[in-house]
N, C-alpha and C positions, 0 to 999 in steps of 0.2 A: 476213667477210674471213678468209682463211687467212694467218696471220702466223708467220714464223720468227724466233725470238729466238736470237741467238748471243751468249752471255754466260757466262763461266767463274766469276764470283763467285756462289756459291750464294744468298746473301741477295738480291742484286740480281736475279738471274735468276728467283728464286722470286717476288719482289715484282712485277716487270714482267710475268711470265707470268700471275700471278693477276689482276693489274689488267686486262690485255688481255682475258683470258677473261671477267672480270666485265663488260667492256664489250660482250660478246656475240660475240667473235671466236674462231675456232679457232686454237689455239696449239701449235706444236712448239718445244721448247727444246733447243738443243745447247750443249755446254760447250767445244767445240773446233772447229777448222777442218775436221778430217777428218770428223767427224760432220755438220757443216753442209754440206760438199761432197756427201756421200752423200745427205742429205735434199733438197738442191737438184736433184740428179740424178734423183730419183724422185718428187718431189712438186711441185705447182704452188702458188706463193705469191703473194699480192697485195701483201705488204709484208715487208721484212726489217729487223729491228732488230739492229744489228751493233756489237759491242764491237771496239775496235782491238787491245787487248793480250790475246792468247789464249795458252794454254800451248804450242801448237804453231805459233805464228807470228803475223803481223800480220793483222788483219781487212782491211787495205788490199789484201793479196794476194787474198783471197776476192772483194773488190769488183772488182778488176781482172779476175779470172776471169769473174765474172758479166757485166760489161760487155763483155769480150772475146768472149763468146759471143753478143753482140747482145741480151742480155736487158734489158728495160726496167723490170723490177720496181722499185718505189720502195725505196730503202735509206736508213734513218735511222741514222746513226752515233751510238752512245751511248758516251762515253768520258770518262775523267778527264783526258785530255790536252787542256789548255785553251789552248795556245798558238795564236796566229794561224796559224802555219805548219802546225800539225796540222789545223786546220779547212780551210785552203786545200788541203792535200794530199788530204783526204777529198773535198772538193767537186770538185777537179780530177780525182780518180779516179773520179768518177761518182756520189757520194753525192747523194741528193735533199735531205737535211736533216742537221742536226748538233745533238746535245744534249750538253751538258757535265754530267757527274756531279758532285755530286748534282743531280738535276732533280726537279721536281714531277711526279708521275704524271698529274695532270690536264693539265699542259702536254703530256705525251706523247699523251694522248687527243686533245687539240685538234689537234695536228700530224697524228696518224693520220687524223683525219676529212678532212683535205685530200686524202687518197689513196683514200678509199672509192669503190668503183665504184657 
């Protein structure tokens, strides 16, 4: 599975990317919306792991762009924003799933398996 990780925290991005790669997936990791938008325009992904708070804006805007183009790629939001309203905004915006940081990497793997082709 080709996975795009969009996460600006180096420690989290590194841990998630390494874990996803160890599970046998191809991983691209972006640290901002600009880079993620470029990657999504040139590569085909089977899953996007998306942080909401990024240095150049909200991950929700990227999610809206993805869904606005009719793209159905599964998107799992990974965020420290744990309010019900945050989860609701993400799911209403088209997210497939939602993980609140900190989360267990094995839980991430379990959720990812739901979207394996």
